[in-house]
N, C-alpha and C positions, 0 to 999 in steps of 0.2 A: 903697557903692550909689551908682548916678546917675539923678537921674530927668529927662526928656525927654520932650516933647511930642512926638503922632503925625504933626505936619507935619516933626520931627525925623527919624524914623524914616525914614519914605520921601524924604528930600532929603539924606541922608546913613547908607545903609543899610551901605554899606561901614566907614563909620569905627566905626560902633555895633559891627557882625559885628568888629569888631578889637576894640573897648573889652573887650567880653566874652571876647572867648578871649584876650585877657591874663589874666582872670578875674575882672573889674569885674563883679557883675551891674546891669543896665540895669531900671527901671521907667518902663514909658512909660504917661504918666499921662493919662487919657481923662474924659473929659465922665462925670459920676452916680458921681464914686469907680469906677469899672469897669475897674482899671487894671491893667496885663496886666506879667510880667516876663519879661525874656530869660536866660537865662543858659542854658553848654554843655549839651553832650549827657551830657557824662561827669558834669556836676555835676547835671543832673539823674537821670542812673543810683544818683548816689548815696545823691538823695533818695528815691526809690524801693526802693531797697536796704534803705534804715534805715525806710521805713515798710512793709516786708514783715517785716522781723526785729523790728520793735513788736511785731509781729500775733501773730507767732508765738510772740514769748516773754509774750505776754498769755494766746494760747490754753493754752501751758506752766503759765503760772501757776494758772490756769484749773483745769487737769487735775491740779496738785498738792494746790490745796484740794481738788475731788474726792474724791483720796485721803483729807486728812489730815479732810474731814469724811464716811470710809465711805462715800462716795457712787458706789460701787463695784460692777461684780458681776466676780467669778467662774467661771471655764466652767472643766470639765476637758479634756485634750487628747482625750480621747472625744467630749463633748458640740460642741465645735470643729470635728471631723472629720465630723459626724454634721450640722452645720448646712452644711457642703460640699455635699451633695445634697440639699439644703430649696431650696424656691422663697421667694421674695422673703415671701410672705404666712406663711409657715410657721417662716420663720427670727421675723419679727416677732413670731407668738404664741408662738413658744420662748423667745420672750426678755422675754417682754411677764407669760409663768406662773412665769420666772427673777426676775423683781423682784416680784410679789405673791407668793414664797416669800421673799424676802430681808424685806422688811415684816412678816410676819409673826412 
């Protein structure tokens, strides 16, 4: 990683762009430690993808833990088909009733 000052970026933007495009990450030092980082769009997209994957894996892990702890609700096909025609309020009420039955 290369660190530069804001003035260097202003004065040598093409040079800095070429450095970034060659694969180097550039840190722009700013007052009060409000630094910025420049990286290629490809690198940015890879970071975003990794972040989304991590969030998805966390959701899957949480779901697996809920199954292990028996924190799931099971519906029959008939119940699911009936829920298709319910309003949102009716469906929420139905689910709440099923949850109450499961806790008994």
